[in-house]
PyMOL Python script that loads the backbone (N, CA, C, O; Angstrom):
from pymol import cmd

cmd.read_pdbstr("""\
ATOM      1  N   MET A   1     132.817  62.415 140.377  1.00  0.00           N
ATOM      2  CA  MET A   1     131.676  63.165 139.908  1.00  0.00           C
ATOM      3  C   MET A   1     132.156  64.235 138.932  1.00  0.00           C
ATOM      4  O   MET A   1     133.167  64.894 139.174  1.00  0.00           O
ATOM      5  N   LEU A   2     131.442  64.403 137.848  1.00  0.00           N
ATOM      6  CA  LEU A   2     131.789  65.383 136.820  1.00  0.00           C
ATOM      7  C   LEU A   2     131.247  66.742 137.229  1.00  0.00           C
ATOM      8  O   LEU A   2     130.067  66.881 137.548  1.00  0.00           O
ATOM      9  N   HIS A   3     132.127  67.751 137.216  1.00  0.00           N
ATOM     10  CA  HIS A   3     131.727  69.124 137.541  1.00  0.00           C
ATOM     11  C   HIS A   3     131.577  69.895 136.240  1.00  0.00           C
ATOM     12  O   HIS A   3     132.512  69.953 135.442  1.00  0.00           O
ATOM     13  N   VAL A   4     130.411  70.486 136.019  1.00  0.00           N
ATOM     14  CA  VAL A   4     130.148  71.234 134.801  1.00  0.00           C
ATOM     15  C   VAL A   4     129.733  72.651 135.178  1.00  0.00           C
ATOM     16  O   VAL A   4     128.820  72.844 135.981  1.00  0.00           O
ATOM     17  N   ASP A   5     130.403  73.638 134.599  1.00  0.00           N
ATOM     18  CA  ASP A   5     130.018  75.027 134.795  1.00  0.00           C
ATOM     19  C   ASP A   5     129.084  75.437 133.665  1.00  0.00           C
ATOM     20  O   ASP A   5     129.455  75.379 132.493  1.00  0.00           O
ATOM     21  N   TYR A   6     127.883  75.848 134.016  1.00  0.00           N
ATOM     22  CA  TYR A   6     126.936  76.303 133.012  1.00  0.00           C
ATOM     23  C   TYR A   6     127.022  77.812 132.907  1.00  0.00           C
ATOM     24  O   TYR A   6     127.247  78.503 133.900  1.00  0.00           O
ATOM     25  N   GLN A   7     126.845  78.311 131.715  1.00  0.00           N
ATOM     26  CA  GLN A   7     126.865  79.738 131.468  1.00  0.00           C
ATOM     27  C   GLN A   7     125.510  80.136 130.922  1.00  0.00           C
ATOM     28  O   GLN A   7     124.953  79.447 130.068  1.00  0.00           O
ATOM     29  N   GLU A   8     124.972  81.257 131.417  1.00  0.00           N
ATOM     30  CA  GLU A   8     123.697  81.764 130.946  1.00  0.00           C
ATOM     31  C   GLU A   8     123.893  83.111 130.278  1.00  0.00           C
ATOM     32  O   GLU A   8     124.787  83.873 130.648  1.00  0.00           O
ATOM     33  N   CYS A   9     123.062  83.399 129.300  1.00  0.00           N
ATOM     34  CA  CYS A   9     123.089  84.697 128.639  1.00  0.00           C
ATOM     35  C   CYS A   9     122.588  85.761 129.613  1.00  0.00           C
ATOM     36  O   CYS A   9     121.525  85.591 130.211  1.00  0.00           O
ATOM     37  N   PRO A  10     123.327  86.848 129.783  1.00  0.00           N
ATOM     38  CA  PRO A  10     122.865  87.902 130.697  1.00  0.00           C
ATOM     39  C   PRO A  10     121.615  88.616 130.195  1.00  0.00           C
ATOM     40  O   PRO A  10     120.908  89.256 130.974  1.00  0.00           O
ATOM     41  N   ARG A  11     121.343  88.507 128.902  1.00  0.00           N
ATOM     42  CA  ARG A  11     120.204  89.223 128.335  1.00  0.00           C
ATOM     43  C   ARG A  11     118.916  88.400 128.366  1.00  0.00           C
ATOM     44  O   ARG A  11     117.892  88.869 128.861  1.00  0.00           O
ATOM     45  N   CYS A  12     118.966  87.168 127.835  1.00  0.00           N
ATOM     46  CA  CYS A  12     117.741  86.363 127.726  1.00  0.00           C
ATOM     47  C   CYS A  12     117.664  85.239 128.761  1.00  0.00           C
ATOM     48  O   CYS A  12     116.595  84.661 128.959  1.00  0.00           O
ATOM     49  N   GLY A  13     118.779  84.919 129.425  1.00  0.00           N
ATOM     50  CA  GLY A  13     118.782  83.862 130.425  1.00  0.00           C
ATOM     51  C   GLY A  13     118.895  82.467 129.851  1.00  0.00           C
ATOM     52  O   GLY A  13     118.826  81.488 130.595  1.00  0.00           O
ATOM     53  N   GLY A  14     119.068  82.352 128.533  1.00  0.00           N
ATOM     54  CA  GLY A  14     119.196  81.046 127.895  1.00  0.00           C
ATOM     55  C   GLY A  14     120.560  80.426 128.156  1.00  0.00           C
ATOM     56  O   GLY A  14     121.521  81.119 128.490  1.00  0.00           O
ATOM     57  N   MET A  15     120.627  79.115 127.998  1.00  0.00           N
ATOM     58  CA  MET A  15     121.886  78.400 128.206  1.00  0.00           C
ATOM     59  C   MET A  15     122.810  78.617 127.014  1.00  0.00           C
ATOM     60  O   MET A  15     122.381  78.567 125.861  1.00  0.00           O
ATOM     61  N   ILE A  16     124.083  78.857 127.308  1.00  0.00           N
ATOM     62  CA  ILE A  16     125.099  79.085 126.289  1.00  0.00           C
ATOM     63  C   ILE A  16     125.839  77.764 126.053  1.00  0.00           C
ATOM     64  O   ILE A  16     126.294  77.143 127.014  1.00  0.00           O
ATOM     65  N   PRO A  17     125.968  77.325 124.806  1.00  0.00           N
ATOM     66  CA  PRO A  17     126.746  76.105 124.524  1.00  0.00           C
ATOM     67  C   PRO A  17     128.207  76.279 124.944  1.00  0.00           C
ATOM     68  O   PRO A  17     128.737  77.391 124.940  1.00  0.00           O
ATOM     69  N   ARG A  18     128.822  75.208 125.293  1.00  0.00           N
ATOM     70  CA  ARG A  18     130.203  75.228 125.786  1.00  0.00           C
ATOM     71  C   ARG A  18     131.167  75.880 124.798  1.00  0.00           C
ATOM     72  O   ARG A  18     132.122  76.536 125.215  1.00  0.00           O
ATOM     73  N   GLU A  19     130.935  75.713 123.497  1.00  0.00           N
ATOM     74  CA  GLU A  19     131.848  76.295 122.512  1.00  0.00           C
ATOM     75  C   GLU A  19     131.667  77.801 122.347  1.00  0.00           C
ATOM     76  O   GLU A  19     132.463  78.441 121.660  1.00  0.00           O
ATOM     77  N   ASP A  20     130.637  78.379 122.964  1.00  0.00           N
ATOM     78  CA  ASP A  20     130.391  79.816 122.836  1.00  0.00           C
ATOM     79  C   ASP A  20     130.780  80.610 124.080  1.00  0.00           C
ATOM     80  O   ASP A  20     130.397  81.773 124.209  1.00  0.00           O
ATOM     81  N   PHE A  21     131.529  80.009 124.993  1.00  0.00           N
ATOM     82  CA  PHE A  21     132.107  80.805 126.076  1.00  0.00           C
ATOM     83  C   PHE A  21     133.505  80.295 126.382  1.00  0.00           C
ATOM     84  O   PHE A  21     133.803  79.107 126.264  1.00  0.00           O
ATOM     85  N   ALA A  22     134.352  81.236 126.780  1.00  0.00           N
ATOM     86  CA  ALA A  22     135.751  80.899 127.042  1.00  0.00           C
ATOM     87  C   ALA A  22     136.317  81.886 128.063  1.00  0.00           C
ATOM     88  O   ALA A  22     135.757  82.952 128.319  1.00  0.00           O
ATOM     89  N   GLU A  23     137.430  81.490 128.620  1.00  0.00           N
ATOM     90  CA  GLU A  23     138.138  82.309 129.602  1.00  0.00           C
ATOM     91  C   GLU A  23     139.619  82.277 129.257  1.00  0.00           C
ATOM     92  O   GLU A  23     140.192  81.212 129.024  1.00  0.00           O
ATOM     93  N   ALA A  24     140.232  83.454 129.227  1.00  0.00           N
ATOM     94  CA  ALA A  24     141.668  83.557 128.939  1.00  0.00           C
ATOM     95  C   ALA A  24     142.332  84.267 130.116  1.00  0.00           C
ATOM     96  O   ALA A  24     141.893  85.336 130.540  1.00  0.00           O
ATOM     97  N   ARG A  25     143.387  83.658 130.631  1.00  0.00           N
ATOM     98  CA  ARG A  25     144.100  84.246 131.768  1.00  0.00           C
ATOM     99  C   ARG A  25     145.392  84.885 131.297  1.00  0.00           C
ATOM    100  O   ARG A  25     146.185  84.269 130.584  1.00  0.00           O
ATOM    101  N   GLY A  26     145.590  86.130 131.708  1.00  0.00           N
ATOM    102  CA  GLY A  26     146.815  86.859 131.416  1.00  0.00           C
ATOM    103  C   GLY A  26     147.584  87.097 132.703  1.00  0.00           C
ATOM    104  O   GLY A  26     147.157  86.654 133.769  1.00  0.00           O
ATOM    105  N   PRO A  27     148.714  87.790 132.621  1.00  0.00           N
ATOM    106  CA  PRO A  27     149.522  88.014 133.821  1.00  0.00           C
ATOM    107  C   PRO A  27     148.832  88.907 134.855  1.00  0.00           C
ATOM    108  O   PRO A  27     149.099  88.774 136.050  1.00  0.00           O
ATOM    109  N   ASP A  28     147.957  89.808 134.424  1.00  0.00           N
ATOM    110  CA  ASP A  28     147.321  90.736 135.361  1.00  0.00           C
ATOM    111  C   ASP A  28     145.809  90.778 135.255  1.00  0.00           C
ATOM    112  O   ASP A  28     145.169  91.597 135.914  1.00  0.00           O
ATOM    113  N   ARG A  29     145.215  89.897 134.423  1.00  0.00           N
ATOM    114  CA  ARG A  29     143.766  89.939 134.250  1.00  0.00           C
ATOM    115  C   ARG A  29     143.224  88.596 133.764  1.00  0.00           C
ATOM    116  O   ARG A  29     143.969  87.721 133.323  1.00  0.00           O
ATOM    117  N   VAL A  30     141.900  88.465 133.862  1.00  0.00           N
ATOM    118  CA  VAL A  30     141.174  87.326 133.319  1.00  0.00           C
ATOM    119  C   VAL A  30     140.133  87.888 132.354  1.00  0.00           C
ATOM    120  O   VAL A  30     139.323  88.733 132.733  1.00  0.00           O
ATOM    121  N   ASP A  31     140.156  87.418 131.106  1.00  0.00           N
ATOM    122  CA  ASP A  31     139.194  87.837 130.095  1.00  0.00           C
ATOM    123  C   ASP A  31     138.157  86.736 129.927  1.00  0.00           C
ATOM    124  O   ASP A  31     138.504  85.566 129.770  1.00  0.00           O
ATOM    125  N   LYS A  32     136.874  87.116 129.961  1.00  0.00           N
ATOM    126  CA  LYS A  32     135.789  86.154 129.775  1.00  0.00           C
ATOM    127  C   LYS A  32     134.988  86.558 128.549  1.00  0.00           C
ATOM    128  O   LYS A  32     134.677  87.732 128.349  1.00  0.00           O
ATOM    129  N   PHE A  33     134.660  85.564 127.734  1.00  0.00           N
ATOM    130  CA  PHE A  33     133.937  85.768 126.484  1.00  0.00           C
ATOM    131  C   PHE A  33     132.681  84.905 126.492  1.00  0.00           C
ATOM    132  O   PHE A  33     132.750  83.715 126.799  1.00  0.00           O
ATOM    133  N   VAL A  34     131.526  85.498 126.155  1.00  0.00           N
ATOM    134  CA  VAL A  34     130.258  84.775 126.076  1.00  0.00           C
ATOM    135  C   VAL A  34     129.533  85.254 124.822  1.00  0.00           C
ATOM    136  O   VAL A  34     129.402  86.456 124.594  1.00  0.00           O
ATOM    137  N   TYR A  35     129.064  84.310 124.011  1.00  0.00           N
ATOM    138  CA  TYR A  35     128.311  84.659 122.809  1.00  0.00           C
ATOM    139  C   TYR A  35     126.976  83.926 122.824  1.00  0.00           C
ATOM    140  O   TYR A  35     126.934  82.703 122.953  1.00  0.00           O
ATOM    141  N   CYS A  36     125.885  84.677 122.692  1.00  0.00           N
ATOM    142  CA  CYS A  36     124.543  84.102 122.622  1.00  0.00           C
ATOM    143  C   CYS A  36     124.062  84.189 121.177  1.00  0.00           C
ATOM    144  O   CYS A  36     123.821  85.283 120.667  1.00  0.00           O
ATOM    145  N   GLU A  37     123.921  83.040 120.517  1.00  0.00           N
ATOM    146  CA  GLU A  37     123.457  83.009 119.136  1.00  0.00           C
ATOM    147  C   GLU A  37     122.003  83.455 119.026  1.00  0.00           C
ATOM    148  O   GLU A  37     121.618  84.056 118.023  1.00  0.00           O
ATOM    149  N   PHE A  38     121.194  83.171 120.042  1.00  0.00           N
ATOM    150  CA  PHE A  38     119.783  83.539 120.013  1.00  0.00           C
ATOM    151  C   PHE A  38     119.618  85.059 120.002  1.00  0.00           C
ATOM    152  O   PHE A  38     118.837  85.591 119.213  1.00  0.00           O
ATOM    153  N   CYS A  39     120.353  85.764 120.879  1.00  0.00           N
ATOM    154  CA  CYS A  39     120.274  87.225 120.957  1.00  0.00           C
ATOM    155  C   CYS A  39     121.135  87.897 119.888  1.00  0.00           C
ATOM    156  O   CYS A  39     120.858  89.030 119.494  1.00  0.00           O
ATOM    157  N   GLY A  40     122.176  87.207 119.418  1.00  0.00           N
ATOM    158  CA  GLY A  40     123.112  87.812 118.490  1.00  0.00           C
ATOM    159  C   GLY A  40     124.018  88.819 119.165  1.00  0.00           C
ATOM    160  O   GLY A  40     124.405  89.822 118.566  1.00  0.00           O
ATOM    161  N   VAL A  41     124.356  88.545 120.424  1.00  0.00           N
ATOM    162  CA  VAL A  41     125.172  89.469 121.218  1.00  0.00           C
ATOM    163  C   VAL A  41     126.374  88.727 121.792  1.00  0.00           C
ATOM    164  O   VAL A  41     126.253  87.606 122.286  1.00  0.00           O
ATOM    165  N   GLY A  42     127.534  89.371 121.716  1.00  0.00           N
ATOM    166  CA  GLY A  42     128.749  88.847 122.326  1.00  0.00           C
ATOM    167  C   GLY A  42     129.146  89.728 123.491  1.00  0.00           C
ATOM    168  O   GLY A  42     129.127  90.954 123.379  1.00  0.00           O
ATOM    169  N   TYR A  43     129.506  89.118 124.606  1.00  0.00           N
ATOM    170  CA  TYR A  43     129.917  89.842 125.815  1.00  0.00           C
ATOM    171  C   TYR A  43     131.376  89.520 126.107  1.00  0.00           C
ATOM    172  O   TYR A  43     131.787  88.360 126.087  1.00  0.00           O
ATOM    173  N   GLU A  44     132.147  90.558 126.375  1.00  0.00           N
ATOM    174  CA  GLU A  44     133.558  90.409 126.710  1.00  0.00           C
ATOM    175  C   GLU A  44     133.824  91.235 127.964  1.00  0.00           C
ATOM    176  O   GLU A  44     133.480  92.416 128.017  1.00  0.00           O
ATOM    177  N   ALA A  45     134.431  90.619 128.966  1.00  0.00           N
ATOM    178  CA  ALA A  45     134.742  91.329 130.204  1.00  0.00           C
ATOM    179  C   ALA A  45     136.158  90.987 130.642  1.00  0.00           C
ATOM    180  O   ALA A  45     136.575  89.830 130.597  1.00  0.00           O
ATOM    181  N   SER A  46     136.889  92.012 131.065  1.00  0.00           N
ATOM    182  CA  SER A  46     138.246  91.839 131.587  1.00  0.00           C
ATOM    183  C   SER A  46     138.223  92.171 133.071  1.00  0.00           C
ATOM    184  O   SER A  46     137.819  93.265 133.465  1.00  0.00           O
ATOM    185  N   PHE A  47     138.659  91.219 133.891  1.00  0.00           N
ATOM    186  CA  PHE A  47     138.710  91.383 135.344  1.00  0.00           C
ATOM    187  C   PHE A  47     140.177  91.520 135.746  1.00  0.00           C
ATOM    188  O   PHE A  47     140.953  90.575 135.604  1.00  0.00           O
ATOM    189  N   TYR A  48     140.555  92.694 136.246  1.00  0.00           N
ATOM    190  CA  TYR A  48     141.950  92.975 136.589  1.00  0.00           C
ATOM    191  C   TYR A  48     142.230  92.647 138.047  1.00  0.00           C
ATOM    192  O   TYR A  48     141.314  92.593 138.869  1.00  0.00           O
ATOM    193  N   ASP A  49     143.511  92.427 138.363  1.00  0.00           N
ATOM    194  CA  ASP A  49     143.922  92.064 139.719  1.00  0.00           C
ATOM    195  C   ASP A  49     143.581  93.136 140.746  1.00  0.00           C
ATOM    196  O   ASP A  49     143.357  92.817 141.914  1.00  0.00           O
ATOM    197  N   ASP A  50     143.536  94.402 140.332  1.00  0.00           N
ATOM    198  CA  ASP A  50     143.235  95.476 141.280  1.00  0.00           C
ATOM    199  C   ASP A  50     141.736  95.619 141.567  1.00  0.00           C
ATOM    200  O   ASP A  50     141.329  96.499 142.325  1.00  0.00           O
ATOM    201  N   GLY A  51     140.914  94.750 140.960  1.00  0.00           N
ATOM    202  CA  GLY A  51     139.480  94.747 141.216  1.00  0.00           C
ATOM    203  C   GLY A  51     138.654  95.475 140.168  1.00  0.00           C
ATOM    204  O   GLY A  51     137.425  95.428 140.223  1.00  0.00           O
ATOM    205  N   SER A  52     139.282  96.137 139.229  1.00  0.00           N
ATOM    206  CA  SER A  52     138.523  96.846 138.207  1.00  0.00           C
ATOM    207  C   SER A  52     138.042  95.868 137.128  1.00  0.00           C
ATOM    208  O   SER A  52     138.654  94.830 136.878  1.00  0.00           O
ATOM    209  N   VAL A  53     136.932  96.239 136.506  1.00  0.00           N
ATOM    210  CA  VAL A  53     136.307  95.409 135.473  1.00  0.00           C
ATOM    211  C   VAL A  53     136.041  96.292 134.260  1.00  0.00           C
ATOM    212  O   VAL A  53     135.536  97.407 134.397  1.00  0.00           O
ATOM    213  N   PHE A  54     136.379  95.796 133.079  1.00  0.00           N
ATOM    214  CA  PHE A  54     136.121  96.486 131.820  1.00  0.00           C
ATOM    215  C   PHE A  54     135.262  95.559 130.982  1.00  0.00           C
ATOM    216  O   PHE A  54     135.704  94.478 130.594  1.00  0.00           O
ATOM    217  N   ALA A  55     134.024  95.981 130.697  1.00  0.00           N
ATOM    218  CA  ALA A  55     133.080  95.113 129.984  1.00  0.00           C
ATOM    219  C   ALA A  55     132.609  95.771 128.694  1.00  0.00           C
ATOM    220  O   ALA A  55     132.387  96.981 128.639  1.00  0.00           O
ATOM    221  N   LEU A  56     132.462  94.952 127.660  1.00  0.00           N
ATOM    222  CA  LEU A  56     131.963  95.395 126.357  1.00  0.00           C
ATOM    223  C   LEU A  56     130.932  94.403 125.846  1.00  0.00           C
ATOM    224  O   LEU A  56     130.955  93.229 126.214  1.00  0.00           O
ATOM    225  N   ASP A  57     130.024  94.879 124.994  1.00  0.00           N
ATOM    226  CA  ASP A  57     129.132  93.959 124.292  1.00  0.00           C
ATOM    227  C   ASP A  57     129.095  94.336 122.822  1.00  0.00           C
ATOM    228  O   ASP A  57     129.248  95.502 122.457  1.00  0.00           O
ATOM    229  N   TYR A  58     128.889  93.332 121.990  1.00  0.00           N
ATOM    230  CA  TYR A  58     128.880  93.496 120.543  1.00  0.00           C
ATOM    231  C   TYR A  58     127.590  92.899 120.003  1.00  0.00           C
ATOM    232  O   TYR A  58     127.250  91.760 120.321  1.00  0.00           O
ATOM    233  N   ARG A  59     126.871  93.663 119.185  1.00  0.00           N
ATOM    234  CA  ARG A  59     125.587  93.224 118.654  1.00  0.00           C
ATOM    235  C   ARG A  59     125.687  92.967 117.148  1.00  0.00           C
ATOM    236  O   ARG A  59     126.215  93.787 116.397  1.00  0.00           O
ATOM    237  N   ALA A  60     125.179  91.833 116.732  1.00  0.00           N
ATOM    238  CA  ALA A  60     125.257  91.444 115.324  1.00  0.00           C
ATOM    239  C   ALA A  60     124.482  92.409 114.431  1.00  0.00           C
ATOM    240  O   ALA A  60     124.897  92.664 113.300  1.00  0.00           O
ATOM    241  N   ALA A  61     123.376  92.945 114.913  1.00  0.00           N
ATOM    242  CA  ALA A  61     122.531  93.804 114.091  1.00  0.00           C
ATOM    243  C   ALA A  61     123.174  95.156 113.802  1.00  0.00           C
ATOM    244  O   ALA A  61     122.972  95.711 112.722  1.00  0.00           O
ATOM    245  N   THR A  62     123.935  95.692 114.736  1.00  0.00           N
ATOM    246  CA  THR A  62     124.481  97.034 114.567  1.00  0.00           C
ATOM    247  C   THR A  62     125.992  97.076 114.391  1.00  0.00           C
ATOM    248  O   THR A  62     126.517  98.056 113.862  1.00  0.00           O
ATOM    249  N   GLU A  63     126.700  96.043 114.818  1.00  0.00           N
ATOM    250  CA  GLU A  63     128.163  96.031 114.761  1.00  0.00           C
ATOM    251  C   GLU A  63     128.690  94.702 114.206  1.00  0.00           C
ATOM    252  O   GLU A  63     129.372  93.973 114.927  1.00  0.00           O
ATOM    253  N   PRO A  64     128.397  94.374 112.965  1.00  0.00           N
ATOM    254  CA  PRO A  64     128.811  93.062 112.461  1.00  0.00           C
ATOM    255  C   PRO A  64     130.326  92.893 112.375  1.00  0.00           C
ATOM    256  O   PRO A  64     130.818  91.789 112.604  1.00  0.00           O
ATOM    257  N   VAL A  65     131.079  93.937 112.056  1.00  0.00           N
ATOM    258  CA  VAL A  65     132.539  93.827 111.961  1.00  0.00           C
ATOM    259  C   VAL A  65     133.141  93.629 113.352  1.00  0.00           C
ATOM    260  O   VAL A  65     134.005  92.773 113.540  1.00  0.00           O
ATOM    261  N   ALA A  66     132.683  94.420 114.325  1.00  0.00           N
ATOM    262  CA  ALA A  66     133.185  94.283 115.695  1.00  0.00           C
ATOM    263  C   ALA A  66     132.814  92.919 116.271  1.00  0.00           C
ATOM    264  O   ALA A  66     133.608  92.324 117.000  1.00  0.00           O
ATOM    265  N   LEU A  67     131.619  92.414 115.954  1.00  0.00           N
ATOM    266  CA  LEU A  67     131.220  91.085 116.423  1.00  0.00           C
ATOM    267  C   LEU A  67     132.106  90.014 115.806  1.00  0.00           C
ATOM    268  O   LEU A  67     132.471  89.053 116.484  1.00  0.00           O
ATOM    269  N   GLY A  68     132.459  90.160 114.537  1.00  0.00           N
ATOM    270  CA  GLY A  68     133.355  89.201 113.892  1.00  0.00           C
ATOM    271  C   GLY A  68     134.713  89.157 114.570  1.00  0.00           C
ATOM    272  O   GLY A  68     135.274  88.077 114.756  1.00  0.00           O
ATOM    273  N   LYS A  69     135.246  90.305 114.940  1.00  0.00           N
ATOM    274  CA  LYS A  69     136.529  90.353 115.661  1.00  0.00           C
ATOM    275  C   LYS A  69     136.395  89.734 117.043  1.00  0.00           C
ATOM    276  O   LYS A  69     137.303  89.047 117.510  1.00  0.00           O
ATOM    277  N   PHE A  70     135.256  89.978 117.702  1.00  0.00           N
ATOM    278  CA  PHE A  70     134.997  89.358 119.003  1.00  0.00           C
ATOM    279  C   PHE A  70     134.971  87.834 118.878  1.00  0.00           C
ATOM    280  O   PHE A  70     135.556  87.131 119.702  1.00  0.00           O
ATOM    281  N   LEU A  71     134.294  87.327 117.849  1.00  0.00           N
ATOM    282  CA  LEU A  71     134.211  85.875 117.656  1.00  0.00           C
ATOM    283  C   LEU A  71     135.588  85.274 117.398  1.00  0.00           C
ATOM    284  O   LEU A  71     135.845  84.137 117.794  1.00  0.00           O
ATOM    285  N   GLN A  72     136.477  86.019 116.740  1.00  0.00           N
ATOM    286  CA  GLN A  72     137.840  85.540 116.529  1.00  0.00           C
ATOM    287  C   GLN A  72     138.598  85.480 117.857  1.00  0.00           C
ATOM    288  O   GLN A  72     139.337  84.526 118.097  1.00  0.00           O
ATOM    289  N   ARG A  73     138.424  86.491 118.729  1.00  0.00           N
ATOM    290  CA  ARG A  73     139.060  86.460 120.051  1.00  0.00           C
ATOM    291  C   ARG A  73     138.509  85.320 120.897  1.00  0.00           C
ATOM    292  O   ARG A  73     139.251  84.693 121.654  1.00  0.00           O
ATOM    293  N   LEU A  74     137.201  85.046 120.773  1.00  0.00           N
ATOM    294  CA  LEU A  74     136.589  83.917 121.478  1.00  0.00           C
ATOM    295  C   LEU A  74     137.214  82.609 121.012  1.00  0.00           C
ATOM    296  O   LEU A  74     137.554  81.759 121.834  1.00  0.00           O
ATOM    297  N   ALA A  75     137.368  82.441 119.714  1.00  0.00           N
ATOM    298  CA  ALA A  75     137.980  81.215 119.165  1.00  0.00           C
ATOM    299  C   ALA A  75     139.432  81.088 119.621  1.00  0.00           C
ATOM    300  O   ALA A  75     139.876  79.990 119.958  1.00  0.00           O
ATOM    301  N   ASP A  76     140.172  82.189 119.636  1.00  0.00           N
ATOM    302  CA  ASP A  76     141.568  82.166 120.083  1.00  0.00           C
ATOM    303  C   ASP A  76     141.660  81.780 121.563  1.00  0.00           C
ATOM    304  O   ASP A  76     142.562  81.042 121.957  1.00  0.00           O
ATOM    305  N   ALA A  77     140.726  82.279 122.381  1.00  0.00           N
ATOM    306  CA  ALA A  77     140.720  81.952 123.809  1.00  0.00           C
ATOM    307  C   ALA A  77     140.375  80.478 124.026  1.00  0.00           C
ATOM    308  O   ALA A  77     140.891  79.856 124.954  1.00  0.00           O
ATOM    309  N   ARG A  78     139.511  79.914 123.184  1.00  0.00           N
ATOM    310  CA  ARG A  78     139.159  78.500 123.307  1.00  0.00           C
ATOM    311  C   ARG A  78     140.332  77.604 122.968  1.00  0.00           C
ATOM    312  O   ARG A  78     140.489  76.538 123.564  1.00  0.00           O
ATOM    313  N   VAL A  79     141.163  78.022 122.013  1.00  0.00           N
ATOM    314  CA  VAL A  79     142.317  77.238 121.598  1.00  0.00           C
ATOM    315  C   VAL A  79     143.424  77.283 122.641  1.00  0.00           C
ATOM    316  O   VAL A  79     144.113  76.288 122.867  1.00  0.00           O
ATOM    317  N   ALA A  80     143.593  78.433 123.272  1.00  0.00           N
ATOM    318  CA  ALA A  80     144.701  78.621 124.225  1.00  0.00           C
ATOM    319  C   ALA A  80     144.550  77.828 125.482  1.00  0.00           C
ATOM    320  O   ALA A  80     145.409  77.896 126.361  1.00  0.00           O
TER     321      ALA A  80
END
""", "prot")
cmd.dss("prot")
cmd.show_as("cartoon", "prot")
cmd.util.cbc("prot")
cmd.orient("prot")
């Protein structure tokens, strides 16, 4: 049986395409990236081994440069 993890946008609840979310594992944390094209918002969260969470969001309307850098990190995480 094929197991598929679906991702939903935290803002609008819409389904996120597989190419718009990724997870990168580091030695002490897990970084998760989600981008919703409908909302124009990118979400990035780092979950550390000690239980702390650091979350950021990037909006296309107000932060186009920061969103572009986020999209590059998302692409890098998908490749890794």
